[in-house]
C-alpha positions as CSV (number, residue, x, y, z in Angstrom):
1,M,100.5,156.8,159.5
2,V,101.9,153.6,161.1
3,R,98.8,151.5,160.4
4,R,98.5,152.9,157.0
5,S,102.1,151.5,156.4
6,F,101.2,148.2,157.9
7,L,98.3,148.2,155.8
8,G,99.6,148.5,153.0
9,L,102.5,146.4,153.6
10,V,100.0,143.3,154.5
11,V,98.2,144.0,150.7
12,L,101.8,144.0,149.2
13,I,102.6,140.7,150.9
14,F,99.0,139.4,149.7
15,C,99.3,140.4,146.2
16,L,103.2,139.4,145.4
17,P,101.9,135.8,144.2
18,V,99.8,137.4,141.9
19,F,102.3,139.3,140.5
20,A,104.9,137.1,140.7
21,K,106.6,136.0,137.6
22,E,106.3,132.2,136.9
23,N,109.4,130.2,136.6
24,C,109.7,129.6,132.8
25,Q,111.5,127.1,130.4
26,R,115.1,128.0,129.0
27,T,115.6,127.0,125.7
28,E,119.2,125.3,125.3
29,P,120.6,122.2,123.9
30,I,119.6,118.7,124.9
31,H,121.4,117.4,127.5
32,I,120.7,115.8,130.9
33,T,122.7,117.4,134.5
34,R,123.1,114.6,137.4
35,E,120.3,117.0,138.8
36,G,118.5,116.0,136.4
37,Q,119.3,112.2,136.6
38,R,118.5,112.6,140.3
39,W,114.8,113.8,139.2
40,A,113.9,111.3,136.9
41,E,114.9,108.5,139.2
42,R,113.7,109.9,142.5
43,T,110.1,110.2,140.6
44,L,110.2,106.7,138.9
45,S,111.1,105.7,142.7
46,R,107.6,106.9,144.2
47,L,105.4,106.1,140.6
48,S,102.7,103.8,141.6
49,L,101.8,101.6,138.9
50,E,99.1,103.3,137.4
51,E,101.5,106.5,137.1
52,K,104.0,104.8,135.4
53,I,101.9,103.4,132.9
54,G,100.1,106.5,132.3
55,Q,103.4,108.1,131.6
56,L,103.4,105.8,128.5
57,F,100.4,107.1,126.8
58,M,99.9,110.6,124.2
59,L,97.0,112.4,123.8
60,R,95.7,114.6,121.4
61,A,95.4,118.4,122.8
62,P,93.4,120.3,119.9
63,T,94.6,123.8,119.9
64,E,91.1,126.5,120.8
65,F,90.4,129.0,123.1
66,F,89.2,127.2,126.1
67,N,87.9,128.8,129.4
68,V,89.5,126.6,132.2
69,A,85.9,125.6,133.6
70,N,84.6,124.7,129.4
71,P,83.6,121.3,129.5
72,Q,86.0,120.6,126.8
73,Y,88.7,121.4,128.3
74,A,87.5,119.9,131.3
75,A,87.3,116.8,130.1
76,L,90.7,116.9,128.6
77,R,92.1,118.1,131.8
78,D,90.1,115.1,133.6
79,R,91.8,112.5,131.5
80,V,95.1,113.6,131.7
81,R,94.8,113.7,135.5
82,Q,92.8,110.4,135.8
83,F,95.4,108.5,133.7
84,H,98.2,110.1,134.9
85,V,99.0,111.3,130.9
86,G,102.9,111.6,130.1
87,A,102.4,113.4,126.5
88,M,100.2,115.0,124.6
89,L,100.4,115.7,121.2
90,L,99.7,119.6,119.8
91,T,97.3,119.9,116.7
92,V,94.3,121.3,115.8
93,P,90.9,120.5,114.2
94,V,90.0,119.7,111.0
95,D,87.2,119.6,108.6
96,G,87.8,117.0,105.9
97,A,90.5,118.4,103.8
98,L,90.4,121.6,105.8
99,V,92.7,122.5,108.5
100,L,91.2,124.6,110.9
101,K,94.5,126.6,111.9
102,N,94.9,128.4,115.2
103,Q,97.4,131.0,116.1
104,P,100.7,130.8,118.6
105,Y,99.1,132.4,121.8
106,E,96.4,130.0,122.1
107,A,98.9,127.2,121.5
108,A,101.2,128.8,124.4
109,M,97.9,129.4,126.5
110,L,96.7,125.7,126.2
111,T,100.1,124.1,126.8
112,N,100.5,126.4,129.7
113,Q,97.1,125.6,131.6
114,L,97.7,121.9,131.2
115,Q,100.6,121.7,132.6
116,R,99.5,123.6,135.3
117,D,97.0,121.2,135.6
118,S,99.4,117.8,135.6
119,D,101.0,116.5,138.4
120,L,103.9,115.6,136.9
121,P,105.6,117.9,133.6
122,L,103.9,116.7,130.0
123,L,105.8,116.4,127.1
124,F,104.2,118.3,124.1
125,A,104.7,116.9,120.9
126,A,104.0,117.8,117.2
127,D,104.4,117.1,113.9
128,F,105.8,120.0,112.4
129,E,106.9,119.0,108.8
130,R,106.8,122.5,108.0
131,G,108.0,124.2,110.9
132,L,104.9,125.3,112.7
133,S,103.1,126.3,109.8
134,N,101.4,123.2,109.7
135,R,98.9,124.1,112.3
136,F,99.5,128.3,113.0
137,Y,99.4,131.3,111.2
138,G,101.8,133.8,112.0
139,A,104.9,131.4,112.0
140,T,107.8,131.2,109.4
141,V,106.3,129.0,106.7
142,F,108.7,126.6,104.9
143,P,108.1,124.4,101.9
144,H,107.6,120.7,102.1
145,S,111.2,118.3,102.6
146,M,111.7,117.9,98.8
147,A,112.3,121.5,97.8
148,F,114.9,121.4,100.5
149,A,116.3,118.9,98.4
150,A,115.8,120.1,95.2
151,T,118.0,122.8,96.6
152,G,121.0,120.6,96.9
153,N,122.0,122.3,100.5
154,P,122.0,120.1,103.2
155,A,123.0,123.6,105.3
156,Y,119.5,124.8,104.6
157,A,118.1,122.0,106.9
158,E,120.4,123.0,109.9
159,T,118.9,126.6,109.6
160,F,115.0,124.9,109.0
161,A,115.8,122.8,112.1
162,R,117.4,125.9,114.1
163,I,114.2,128.2,113.7
164,T,111.3,125.3,113.5
165,A,113.0,124.6,117.2
166,Q,112.8,128.2,118.7
167,E,109.4,128.5,117.9
168,A,107.9,125.7,119.1
169,R,109.7,125.9,122.3
170,A,108.0,129.2,122.3
171,I,104.6,127.9,122.2
172,G,105.2,125.3,124.6
173,V,106.3,122.4,122.1
174,Q,109.5,120.4,123.2
175,W,109.6,117.5,120.8
176,N,108.8,117.8,117.0
177,L,107.5,114.3,115.3
178,F,109.8,115.2,112.4
179,P,112.2,114.8,110.4
180,I,110.8,111.9,107.9
181,A,113.6,109.6,107.5
182,D,112.0,108.0,104.2
183,V,113.0,107.0,101.0
184,N,110.2,108.1,98.2
185,S,111.1,105.8,95.8
186,N,108.0,104.9,94.9
187,A,105.7,107.7,92.4
188,E,102.4,106.2,93.6
189,N,102.9,106.6,97.5
190,P,99.9,108.8,98.6
191,I,101.1,109.4,101.8
192,I,104.9,110.4,102.1
193,N,105.3,111.7,98.7
194,A,106.9,115.7,99.2
195,R,107.3,115.1,102.8
196,A,110.2,112.9,102.0
197,W,113.6,114.6,101.1
198,S,114.6,112.5,98.7
199,E,114.4,108.7,96.4
200,D,118.4,109.3,97.0
201,P,119.1,107.4,100.5
202,R,122.1,109.3,101.1
203,Q,120.7,112.2,100.2
204,V,117.6,111.5,102.7
205,G,120.3,110.6,105.3
206,E,122.3,113.6,105.0
207,F,119.3,115.9,105.4
208,T,117.9,114.2,108.1
209,G,120.9,113.8,109.9
210,A,121.7,118.1,109.1
211,F,118.1,118.3,110.8
212,I,118.7,116.7,114.0
213,R,121.8,117.8,115.0
214,S,120.7,121.4,114.6
215,S,117.4,120.7,116.3
216,A,119.2,118.9,119.2
217,A,121.9,122.4,119.6
218,T,118.5,124.5,119.5
219,G,116.6,122.7,122.7
220,I,113.8,120.7,120.9
221,L,113.6,116.0,120.5
222,T,113.6,115.0,117.0
223,T,111.8,111.6,115.1
224,A,113.0,109.6,112.9
225,K,109.9,108.4,110.8
226,H,108.4,105.8,109.5
227,F,110.9,102.9,110.4
228,P,111.7,100.7,109.0
229,G,110.6,102.6,105.9
230,H,107.2,104.0,104.4
231,G,108.8,105.6,100.8
232,D,108.3,101.6,99.0
233,T,104.7,101.8,99.7
234,S,101.2,102.3,97.3
235,T,99.0,101.9,100.5
236,D,98.2,105.0,103.2
237,S,98.4,103.1,106.7
238,H,95.6,105.7,107.7
239,L,93.3,103.2,105.7
240,D,95.1,100.0,105.2
241,V,98.3,97.9,105.7
242,A,100.8,98.9,103.7
243,R,103.7,96.4,102.5
244,V,107.6,96.7,102.2
245,S,108.4,94.0,100.1
246,G,111.4,94.8,99.7
247,D,114.2,91.8,100.4
248,M,117.2,92.0,103.0
249,E,119.6,93.6,100.8
250,R,117.1,96.5,99.6
251,L,116.5,97.4,103.0
252,Q,120.2,97.5,103.9
253,S,120.8,99.5,100.8
254,T,118.0,101.9,100.7
255,E,115.4,102.2,103.1
256,L,117.6,101.7,106.4
257,V,120.1,103.9,105.3
258,P,118.4,107.3,106.6
259,F,117.7,106.0,109.8
260,D,121.2,104.3,110.5
261,A,122.1,108.0,109.8
262,A,119.3,109.3,112.1
263,I,120.7,107.1,114.9
264,R,124.5,108.0,114.5
265,A,123.2,111.9,114.7
266,G,121.7,111.3,117.5
267,V,118.2,111.0,116.8
268,D,115.7,111.1,120.3
269,A,113.2,108.8,119.1
270,V,112.1,106.7,116.2
271,M,108.5,106.4,115.1
272,I,107.5,102.6,113.8
273,A,105.6,102.3,110.7
274,H,102.4,100.4,110.4
275,V,103.4,98.1,108.0
276,T,104.1,94.3,106.9
277,V,108.3,93.8,106.5
278,P,108.2,90.5,105.1
279,A,112.1,90.5,104.8
280,L,112.1,91.1,108.7
281,E,108.7,89.8,110.2
282,P,107.6,87.2,108.2
283,D,104.5,86.5,109.8
284,P,102.1,88.5,107.9
285,R,100.4,89.4,111.0
286,R,102.8,91.5,112.7
287,V,103.2,94.9,111.6
288,A,106.2,96.3,112.3
289,T,104.4,98.1,115.1
290,V,103.3,95.0,117.0
291,S,107.0,92.7,116.0
292,H,109.1,92.1,118.9
293,K,111.7,90.8,115.2
294,I,111.5,94.3,114.0
295,V,111.4,96.9,116.6
296,T,113.6,94.9,119.7
297,E,115.8,92.4,117.7
298,F,116.5,94.7,114.9
299,L,116.1,98.6,115.6
300,K,117.4,97.8,119.4
301,E,119.8,95.3,118.9
302,K,120.9,94.9,115.9
303,M,120.8,99.1,114.7
304,G,121.8,99.9,118.4
305,F,118.9,102.4,118.9
306,Q,118.7,102.9,122.6
307,G,116.3,106.5,122.6
308,I,112.8,106.1,122.9
309,V,110.8,104.3,120.5
310,I,107.0,105.4,119.7
311,P,104.2,103.8,117.2
312,D,102.5,105.5,114.8
313,A,99.2,106.6,115.7
314,M,97.7,103.6,117.2
315,D,94.1,104.8,115.8
316,M,94.6,104.1,112.6
317,A,92.8,102.1,110.6
318,A,95.8,99.6,109.4
319,L,96.0,98.5,113.7
320,T,92.5,99.3,115.1
321,R,90.9,96.3,113.0
322,M,93.5,94.0,114.2
323,F,93.3,94.2,117.8
324,P,90.3,94.5,120.2
325,D,89.8,95.7,123.7
326,G,93.2,97.5,123.9
327,R,95.4,94.8,123.6
328,S,97.4,97.1,120.4
329,A,98.6,98.7,123.5
330,V,100.1,95.7,125.0
331,E,101.0,94.2,121.6
332,A,103.0,97.3,120.9
333,F,104.9,97.5,124.0
334,K,105.4,94.0,124.1
335,A,107.2,94.5,120.5
336,G,109.3,97.1,122.4
337,N,107.9,100.4,122.0
338,D,108.0,102.3,125.1
339,M,105.1,105.0,124.3
340,I,101.6,104.5,123.3
341,V,100.6,107.5,120.9
342,I,97.1,108.4,120.4
343,P,95.1,105.1,121.4
344,A,92.0,104.5,120.1
345,D,90.2,104.2,123.3
346,L,92.5,105.5,126.4
347,E,90.8,103.8,128.9
348,T,90.2,100.3,127.5
349,S,94.3,100.6,126.7
350,F,95.3,101.9,130.1
351,N,93.6,99.5,131.6
352,A,94.7,96.2,129.4
353,M,98.2,97.8,130.0
354,V,97.3,97.6,133.7
355,R,96.6,93.9,133.8
356,A,99.3,93.2,131.5
357,V,101.4,94.0,134.3
358,Q,99.7,92.8,136.8
359,S,99.7,89.3,135.6
360,G,103.3,89.2,134.4
361,E,102.7,89.2,130.9
362,I,104.9,92.8,130.9
363,S,107.6,92.6,133.2
364,R,108.1,95.6,136.2
365,A,111.9,95.7,134.5
366,R,110.3,96.3,131.6
367,L,107.9,98.9,132.4
368,D,110.3,101.2,134.6
369,E,112.6,100.9,131.3
370,S,110.4,102.8,128.9
371,V,109.1,105.1,132.1
372,R,112.8,106.3,133.0
373,K,113.4,107.2,129.2
374,V,110.4,109.3,129.4
375,L,111.6,110.8,132.9
376,Y,115.1,111.2,131.3
377,A,113.7,112.8,128.0
378,K,111.8,115.3,130.1
379,A,115.0,115.7,132.7
380,S,117.2,116.9,129.7
381,L,114.5,119.4,128.9
382,G,114.8,120.6,132.4
383,L,110.7,120.7,132.8
384,Y,111.7,119.1,136.2
385,R,112.6,123.0,136.7
386,A,110.4,124.8,134.6
387,R,107.3,123.4,132.6
388,L,105.9,126.9,131.6
389,V,106.7,129.4,128.7
390,D,106.6,133.4,128.6
391,M,103.8,134.5,127.0
392,N,105.5,137.7,126.3
393,A,108.5,136.1,124.3
394,I,106.4,134.5,121.8
395,S,106.2,138.0,119.4
396,H,110.0,137.9,119.5
397,A,110.7,134.1,118.6
398,V,107.9,133.5,116.1
399,G,107.7,134.7,112.6
400,K,111.0,136.6,112.5
401,P,111.4,138.4,109.7
402,E,114.9,136.8,109.0
403,S,113.7,133.5,109.4
404,R,110.7,134.7,106.5
405,V,113.5,135.6,104.2
406,F,115.2,132.7,104.6
407,S,112.3,130.6,103.8
408,Q,111.5,132.3,100.8
409,K,115.5,131.8,100.0
410,V,114.6,128.0,100.3
411,A,111.4,127.9,98.1
412,D,113.0,130.1,95.7
413,E,116.1,127.7,94.8
414,A,114.0,124.7,94.9
415,V,111.6,125.7,92.0
416,T,112.7,123.0,88.9
417,L,112.1,123.4,85.6
418,L,112.1,120.1,83.6
419,R,110.1,120.6,80.3
420,D,111.1,123.9,78.2
421,N,109.2,124.6,74.7
422,G,111.6,127.6,74.2
423,K,108.0,129.2,73.2
424,L,107.0,130.8,76.6
425,L,109.0,131.1,79.6
426,P,109.4,133.6,80.8
427,L,106.3,135.0,80.8
428,Q,105.5,139.2,80.0
429,K,104.3,141.4,82.3
430,G,102.0,144.2,81.4
431,G,98.2,144.3,80.8
432,T,95.8,146.6,82.4
433,S,93.5,145.9,85.5
434,A,89.7,144.8,84.2
435,P,87.7,143.9,87.6
436,D,86.0,140.4,87.2
437,S,82.2,141.2,86.6
438,P,79.6,138.1,86.6
439,Y,78.1,138.9,83.2
440,I,81.7,138.6,81.4
441,P,82.2,135.0,80.2
442,L,84.4,132.9,82.2
443,G,88.5,134.0,81.8
444,G,87.0,137.5,80.7
445,S,87.3,138.5,77.4
446,G,90.7,139.0,75.2
447,R,92.6,138.0,78.3
448,Q,96.4,137.9,78.0
449,L,97.0,135.2,80.9
450,L,94.7,132.7,82.1
451,T,95.6,130.4,85.6
452,V,93.9,127.4,86.0
453,V,93.9,126.3,89.7
454,F,93.3,122.4,90.5
455,T,93.0,122.1,94.3
456,D,91.2,119.0,96.4
457,D,88.7,121.4,98.1
458,L,87.9,125.3,97.1
459,R,87.5,126.3,100.4
460,L,91.1,125.6,100.9
461,D,93.9,128.6,100.3
462,E,95.6,127.0,97.9
463,G,96.1,128.9,95.0
464,R,94.9,132.6,96.8
465,V,98.6,133.8,97.2
466,L,99.7,132.6,93.4
467,D,96.7,134.4,91.9
468,R,97.6,137.3,94.0
469,E,101.2,137.7,92.8
470,L,100.5,136.3,88.9
471,K,97.5,139.6,89.0
472,S,100.5,142.0,90.7
473,R,102.7,141.3,87.6
474,A,99.4,141.0,84.8
475,P,96.5,143.1,86.5
476,D,94.6,141.6,83.9
477,A,95.3,137.7,84.4
478,A,92.2,135.5,84.7
479,V,92.4,132.9,87.5
480,I,89.3,129.7,87.7
481,Y,89.9,127.1,90.3
482,I,88.6,123.4,90.0
483,D,88.0,121.0,92.6
484,P,86.6,117.5,92.2
485,H,83.2,118.6,93.0
486,V,83.0,121.0,90.0
487,A,85.5,119.9,87.2
488,A,83.4,118.1,85.2
489,G,80.6,121.0,85.1
490,M,83.0,123.6,84.0
491,T,84.7,122.0,81.2
492,D,83.1,123.6,78.5
493,S,83.8,127.0,79.6
494,V,87.0,126.8,81.0
495,L,88.1,125.1,77.5
496,A,86.3,128.2,76.1
497,A,88.5,130.5,78.4
498,V,91.5,128.5,77.2
499,D,90.8,129.1,73.8
500,R,90.7,133.1,74.3
501,A,93.8,133.2,76.6
502,K,97.2,134.1,74.9
503,T,99.0,132.1,78.0
504,V,97.9,129.3,80.1
505,V,99.6,128.4,83.4
506,V,97.6,125.6,85.2
507,A,98.9,125.2,88.8
508,V,98.1,122.1,89.9
509,Y,97.9,121.5,94.1
510,V,98.7,117.7,94.7
511,N,99.3,117.4,98.1
512,A,100.8,113.9,100.0
513,T,98.0,114.2,102.6
514,S,96.1,112.1,105.2
515,Q,93.4,114.0,104.5
516,G,93.9,114.0,100.8
517,Q,91.5,112.2,97.9
518,V,89.9,109.0,98.9
519,V,88.8,106.4,96.4
520,M,86.8,103.0,96.4
521,T,88.3,100.0,94.0
522,D,86.4,96.9,94.4
523,G,84.6,98.3,97.8
524,K,87.9,98.7,99.1
525,A,88.5,103.0,100.2
526,H,92.5,103.7,99.2
527,R,94.2,107.1,98.9
528,T,96.1,108.5,95.6
529,I,97.9,111.1,95.0
530,A,96.5,111.7,91.2
531,L,94.3,114.0,89.9
532,P,90.7,112.5,90.2
533,E,89.0,111.8,86.4
534,A,87.3,114.7,86.1
535,G,90.5,116.5,86.4
536,S,92.4,114.5,84.8
537,K,90.1,114.8,81.5
538,L,90.1,118.5,81.2
539,M,93.8,118.6,81.9
540,N,94.7,116.5,78.8
541,A,91.9,118.4,77.1
542,I,94.1,121.8,78.1
543,L,97.2,120.6,76.9
544,A,95.5,119.3,73.7
545,R,94.0,122.5,73.1
546,A,97.4,124.4,74.2
547,G,99.9,122.5,74.9
548,D,102.4,124.8,73.4
549,R,101.3,128.2,75.4
550,T,100.6,126.6,78.4
551,A,103.1,126.2,81.6
552,V,102.4,123.0,83.8
553,I,103.2,123.7,87.7
554,A,103.5,120.9,90.3
555,M,102.9,122.5,93.5
556,G,102.9,119.4,95.8
557,S,103.6,116.3,94.2
558,P,106.0,116.2,91.5
559,Y,105.1,113.3,90.4
560,L,102.3,114.8,88.2
561,A,103.4,115.0,84.8
562,A,104.0,111.1,84.8
563,A,100.1,111.2,83.5
564,F,100.6,113.8,81.1
565,P,103.5,112.6,79.2
566,D,102.6,115.6,76.4
567,V,103.1,118.1,79.0
568,Q,105.6,120.9,77.0
569,N,106.9,123.4,80.0
570,Y,106.6,121.7,83.1
571,L,108.2,123.1,86.6
572,C,108.0,121.9,90.5
573,T,107.7,123.6,93.7
574,Y,107.5,120.4,95.8
575,S,105.1,122.3,98.0
576,I,102.0,123.7,98.6
577,A,103.5,126.5,101.2
578,S,102.7,130.1,100.0
579,V,106.6,130.7,99.9
580,S,106.4,127.8,96.9
581,E,103.3,130.1,95.2
582,I,105.4,133.4,95.5
583,A,108.5,131.2,94.2
584,A,106.7,129.9,91.6
585,A,105.0,133.5,90.2
586,K,108.9,134.6,90.4
587,A,109.6,131.8,88.4
588,L,107.5,132.1,85.4
589,F,108.4,135.4,85.2
590,G,111.8,135.5,85.0
591,E,112.5,137.5,88.1
592,I,115.1,134.3,90.0
593,S,117.2,132.1,88.3
594,I,116.2,128.7,87.8
595,H,118.4,125.7,89.1
596,G,116.3,123.6,90.9
597,H,117.3,119.7,90.5
598,S,114.7,116.7,91.0
599,P,115.2,114.7,93.8
600,V,113.0,112.5,92.4
601,T,112.3,110.1,89.2
602,I,109.8,111.4,87.5
603,P,108.6,108.1,85.6
604,G,108.7,109.1,81.5
605,I,109.7,112.5,82.0
606,A,112.9,113.0,84.1
607,D,115.3,110.9,86.2
608,R,116.6,112.3,89.5
609,G,118.8,115.0,89.4
610,A,117.2,116.5,86.5
611,G,116.6,120.5,86.2
612,L,116.9,122.7,83.2
613,D,118.9,125.8,84.4
614,R,117.8,129.2,83.6
615,P,119.0,132.6,84.3
616,I,117.4,135.7,85.7
617,I,115.8,138.1,83.3
618,T,116.5,141.4,83.4
619,S,114.2,144.1,82.2
620,H,116.0,145.2,79.1
621,Q,116.2,141.8,78.2
622,R,112.2,141.3,78.3
């Protein structure tokens, strides 16, 4: 009996480490304790030159399931260890315009495993511009920023920030590369557009500040981007250098207003854009990212920002073509950036930084200044105490029903009616279900409602939720999907379906994205936010044939109608998110009141602040 008890005790002792619960991160307001300061200073004092430089690099961490022995994971882990990497950008793979989303559990497993495999705790950042739904299924789906501004309620930005912070921290992300503080005053901007709150600097500042303060209170770092302003540009800096051409008076009254508000709200980081700004930097070869005048003399010294300064991704074409052999990292750091985000070549950039410090081109004091900021950020999050997340907590924190109710409320209140001929809206419910058949002409025969969905790629989810919502109200509705590859070939059959339909809804998914439509002009690639030529011709033909019985919905860029001035019924949701698709269907059938107001001017269509109010239509009013 004694021997059996002894053996049991031995087994228990050896099994305890297996069953012991690992210490997990605590989500609490951002703050730095004396203990955290001591950890940061002790850590800084013992790091070698190479370890210090490694803390300044942020690499991509694509969320996929990996066995720990998988060569892809091993390569990622080895890069983190070999180069002493300080931060990771959590993302997912893409296939052209198709974002290959993953699940929250896979994300948390990856962040936990990389934290275990790193000597120092890692900062995990992410572009959660629409919450986690940008990258992951199962999370709360939020509309784009401009939809929030269309509601006119900055308190919604606070709730948006709180929910995003809670969900992000649950999967191991402590740093949101958001909010966008750009003032989208250029209708032809192909990369900011509805990602921005508004064209009004004060409104952008108000929503930006609200988001930042709420994020800090909920325990996540924030980033104001893209300094000194990417809103008044017509070039995508993923492809080429964009130019901010306003003079100093314009910058002070417009572009810089939201960044000043962000600094006053306590933003943790500012991201620098790959743009030229002649009013701040006369040298055309010095984009903002590598300009000492812009980053150090203006942002840090004149505007007084003391937090972390990071460049936009360093592998973007606007920068890579300017500097060979890792010099872009050195130039960006000398300009005043504290970290190097997504270098085009990690090893080359890392070695260039080491040589620059060893030669005295970069002083040791300057290096320590930036490393200290990174370590203090980690300490303010408590990562020195615990770096892992509790996998069991994810199902309690991510995608709460009350969070989803809130996001739908925002999408509903954002819907804006800018044109109404008084003959069409609200649509009437009804119709009988008739299964589609390949032998029935496109659009069916005698359909009451036809919907034409314009999308960048038929493989995308765009239009699927709208399709479902419309058919739940009008079961015999027909839905036709169009992308640039099929638009010309389907024009005749689509117009024949339009002729047969009593009512037509055209939903256009034009969205500002780095994976969007690229066109060639004079041998040079540039991005556009407009419908491609074949789609534009088809849209004009639909409006010419059936304009008085057609409702056009801008699912994304509200500027769409500027190219179609004859549109008679025009609604904006400012977002391609599923909640915005649901909101659009509700608005079309009069199930919600419409009282959104456009945060931007749409040339030839509406001024900022425009919006027609419409009440809910009750069943006895139909």
